[in-house]
C-alpha positions as CSV (number, residue, x, y, z in Angstrom):
1,M,-12.6,0.0,-32.2
2,I,-9.4,-0.9,-31.0
3,S,-6.8,2.3,-30.8
4,A,-3.9,3.6,-29.5
5,I,-2.6,6.2,-27.2
6,G,0.8,7.0,-25.7
7,K,2.6,9.6,-23.7
8,S,6.3,10.2,-22.5
9,Y,7.5,10.7,-19.1
10,S,11.3,11.7,-18.3
11,F,13.7,11.1,-15.4
12,A,17.1,11.8,-14.6
13,A,19.3,8.8,-13.1
14,A,22.9,7.7,-12.4
15,H,23.6,3.6,-13.2
16,R,26.7,1.3,-13.4
17,L,26.9,-1.6,-15.5
18,W,28.4,-4.5,-13.0
19,R,28.3,-7.9,-12.1
20,D,30.0,-8.2,-8.5
21,D,30.2,-12.0,-9.6
22,W,32.2,-11.5,-12.4
23,D,36.0,-10.1,-12.4
24,A,36.8,-6.6,-13.7
25,E,38.1,-8.2,-17.0
26,S,34.6,-10.1,-18.0
27,N,32.5,-6.7,-16.6
28,R,34.8,-4.1,-19.0
29,R,34.4,-6.7,-21.8
30,A,30.2,-7.4,-21.3
31,F,29.7,-3.3,-20.1
32,N,32.5,-1.6,-21.4
33,R,32.2,2.0,-20.6
34,C,29.2,1.6,-18.7
35,V,30.7,-0.4,-16.0
36,N,31.5,3.2,-14.5
37,L,28.9,5.1,-12.8
38,H,27.4,7.7,-15.5
39,G,24.1,9.1,-15.9
40,H,21.0,9.1,-18.4
41,S,18.3,11.8,-19.0
42,Y,15.4,9.1,-19.3
43,T,12.3,9.1,-21.2
44,V,9.9,6.4,-20.4
45,E,7.3,6.1,-23.3
46,V,3.9,3.9,-22.1
47,E,1.1,3.0,-25.0
48,L,-1.9,1.6,-24.2
49,V,-4.9,0.3,-26.3
50,G,-8.2,-0.3,-26.2
51,Q,-11.9,0.7,-27.1
52,V,-12.2,4.1,-27.3
53,N,-15.0,5.3,-24.9
54,P,-18.3,6.1,-27.1
55,E,-19.2,8.9,-24.4
56,T,-15.8,10.5,-24.0
57,G,-13.9,9.8,-27.5
58,M,-11.1,8.5,-25.3
59,V,-9.1,4.7,-24.9
60,C,-7.9,7.0,-21.7
61,N,-7.7,10.1,-20.6
62,Y,-4.1,11.3,-20.7
63,Y,-4.8,12.8,-17.0
64,E,-5.5,9.5,-15.6
65,M,-2.3,8.3,-17.3
66,D,-0.5,10.7,-15.3
67,R,-2.1,9.8,-11.7
68,I,-0.5,5.9,-12.3
69,I,2.6,7.0,-14.1
70,K,3.9,10.0,-12.3
71,P,4.8,8.2,-9.3
72,I,6.6,5.1,-10.9
73,V,8.5,7.5,-12.7
74,D,9.2,10.1,-9.8
75,V,10.7,7.3,-7.5
76,L,13.6,7.0,-9.8
77,D,14.1,10.7,-10.8
78,H,17.1,11.9,-9.2
79,G,18.4,8.1,-8.2
80,E,21.0,5.8,-8.7
81,L,19.6,3.2,-10.0
82,P,21.6,-0.1,-8.8
83,L,21.1,1.1,-5.2
84,H,17.7,1.5,-5.7
85,E,15.5,-1.0,-3.5
86,Y,13.1,-1.2,-6.3
87,F,15.9,-2.7,-8.4
88,T,16.9,-6.0,-7.7
89,F,18.5,-6.6,-11.3
90,L,21.0,-5.1,-13.6
91,P,20.2,-1.8,-14.3
92,T,20.2,-1.9,-18.3
93,A,17.7,-0.4,-20.3
94,E,16.1,-3.4,-21.3
95,N,15.5,-4.7,-17.8
96,I,14.0,-1.4,-16.9
97,A,11.7,-1.4,-19.6
98,D,10.5,-4.8,-18.1
99,W,10.1,-3.4,-14.5
100,F,8.3,-0.5,-15.8
101,F,6.3,-2.7,-17.5
102,Q,5.5,-4.8,-14.9
103,Q,4.3,-2.3,-12.7
104,L,2.1,-0.7,-15.3
105,I,0.5,-3.8,-16.1
106,A,-0.5,-4.6,-12.2
107,F,-2.5,-1.4,-12.6
108,E,-6.6,-1.8,-13.7
109,W,-6.9,0.8,-16.3
110,P,-9.8,2.5,-17.2
111,N,-12.4,1.6,-20.3
112,N,-10.2,-1.7,-20.0
113,A,-7.4,-0.5,-21.8
114,R,-4.3,-2.2,-21.6
115,V,-0.3,-1.8,-21.6
116,S,0.9,-3.1,-24.8
117,R,4.5,-1.4,-24.9
118,V,6.7,0.5,-22.8
119,R,9.6,2.3,-24.2
120,V,13.0,3.4,-22.5
121,K,15.5,5.4,-24.0
122,E,18.9,6.3,-22.4
123,S,19.5,8.7,-25.7
124,E,17.8,10.0,-28.5
125,K,19.6,7.1,-30.0
126,T,19.2,4.1,-28.0
127,Y,15.9,2.2,-26.2
128,A,14.9,-0.9,-25.0
129,E,11.0,-1.7,-25.3
130,T,8.9,-4.5,-23.9
131,L,5.8,-5.3,-25.4
132,A,2.8,-7.2,-24.7
């Protein structure tokens, strides 16, 4: 049987949406108030899918998820995303979700589980997802 499990992680970070190759008016038209440096309390939700291990009854132990995911989240916590060495792209929610997804699919997950979804929430009302 294929099952899905998920876990949420939080981090706080600042970002600014700005393209240096655009003039100020073009940036404001595209990004509105997000051209100003501001912060979010982000939530990252990671979903794994896979076979339930008959011995453990689990797709993956949540502690194993923590072992892999927490160090990635901790790298970003209380940082300024556009200046972060890992970010060579505009730090939109869509791009952050894709960045997390790319980081997480590189791991060999227990029991042949795989990442099926990463959701990044900038607030309670907004989110972006990357799907497998």
